[in-house]
C-alpha positions, 0 to 999 in steps of 0.5 A: 529547473522549472518550478513546478506546482503540484496540487496533490489530492488524497487522504488527509496526512492525520489518517492511517494506512498505505495511501497516506504513507505513500503521500508523506513519503513524496512530500517529505522526499520531494526535489526542491523544485517541486512545490506541493500542496496537499489537499484533503479530500477525506478525513475521518469523522462523520459522514456530514464532515467528510462531505464537508472536507470534500466540498473544501477541497473542491473549492481549494482545487478551483481556487489553485487552478485559477491562480497559477504561479509556477511554470507548470502546475500538475494536479496529482490525485490519489484514488482507491475503490468505493467513495474514493472513485467517485470523489476523485472522478469529480476532481479529475474531471475539474481538472481536465475541464481546466485543461491541466495535466492530471495524475491518477494514482490507483491504489485500491486492493479491491477495485475490481470487486468494487468496479464489477458490482457497479450498474452498467451506466455508473461504469461507463461514467467512472471509466470515462473520467479516469480516461481523461487523466493525463498519465494514470500510476498503477502499482504492477503490471497486473493492475496495468493489464486490469485497467486498460482491459476494463476501464479502456484506458490506453497502454501508453496513458498507464504507467507502472510505479511501485510503491516507494519505501524508506530503505533502512541503511542498516539491518539485524544479522538475526543469527541464532534467534532463541526465539522466533518473531513472526509480524503482521502489520496492516488493517486487521480483518478478513481481507488482509488474512489476519484470522487466518493467520491467527488460526494457522498459528494454532496449528503449529506444533506444541514443541515448537510453539514455545519458541515462536511469537507472533505480533499483529499490529494495526487498526481494524477488527482489533477486538475481534482478533483478541477474542480469536486468540483467547478462544485458541488459548494463544495468549502466550504466544500471539500479541495484539497490539493497536495502530502504531507509529512510524518509530514503533513500526521500525522497532517491531521490524528491527526485532522481527525474524519473519512478517507474514501478510496472507492477504486475499486482495492487494495493490501493493502493500506498503508493509510488505515493502517495508518488510522486505526492505528490512531484510525479513523473510515474508510469507504472503499470497500471489495477489494483486502486484505481490505476484510481480514482486515475490518469487516463492523460495526465491525471496519469500514464501507464497501461499493460496489465500485462505489455504490455512494449512498451507500457511501453517506449513510455511510458518513451520518451514521458517521456524525450522530453517533459519538458512532458509530465513536469512536467504529469503530475507537477503533476497527481499531486501535486494529486490525492493532495493530499486524501490528507495524513495529517492529513486521513486521521487526522482521518477516521479519528478520526471514524470511531472516535468514531462507532463508540461508539454500537455499545457 
């Protein structure tokens, strides 16, 4: 097999979040013929530090493109919205000017909101840069439709490749749970519906609430969430944790009975895929790529974003009906089985190889 050098640009691997999780999975599971150099274009720190990190990334990219040692060089760029979109428009243009195959990998949950707010001239420049990508990866068919209709990318250019998941070989039976444990993982804030979830939990009847526990783990507006829990007198029933590592995440997924992610906007959230791979019944919303993945009452429950009474009702339904919890969890696991990271990296490797013809 030909040696393929991948210059992967994206968030620093020291950061937290779904994009970094995807980057790490690709790097750790890549076939041996892929030589991946990760170039961070964003890291935590002051505004000046972030600018310096990006300038260094551009310099590294230029040097690596000039000194090619592999049979094929592919530039793989992870992009979301706001500052990421502008940074990666620059790196995409550099790779295009260097006549290298370039993959733009779109993750942004709020990209459509961000893009619609831009002045027309900025929209034109951004869409021009995005169209220079040899291939443009999106997370779902709905996102493919958005980018082709709004940024002018061709249907041949855009590839649907849902996020990967590290598939657990064994999962708990979860039969006869005395206390039903619900779990939320992700950035704590309005976009992912964390405050809606806390409020919905308050609506559970007292007699059922005694046998239910909710764990919310993530970064973001943690103190605001804790204050809301206290204001609603839910301290005995809801535990707010800070951001957790991979081992702690798997421990929570193993102990949970159900997973809740009532988001307003999403790409295809890693936390949801991970929960489904652990055979958890999920309650979520039909936004972004989720609408292509979850079918209500078949492999999960869907509620309208912001509809707190419906969210409460869905939680109560899973508290009462163990058979439904188990059946939804079983179907959820089968749904995401094709997203196993080993299958994902095989598809990605084939994509890298196919781009050699663009040299």
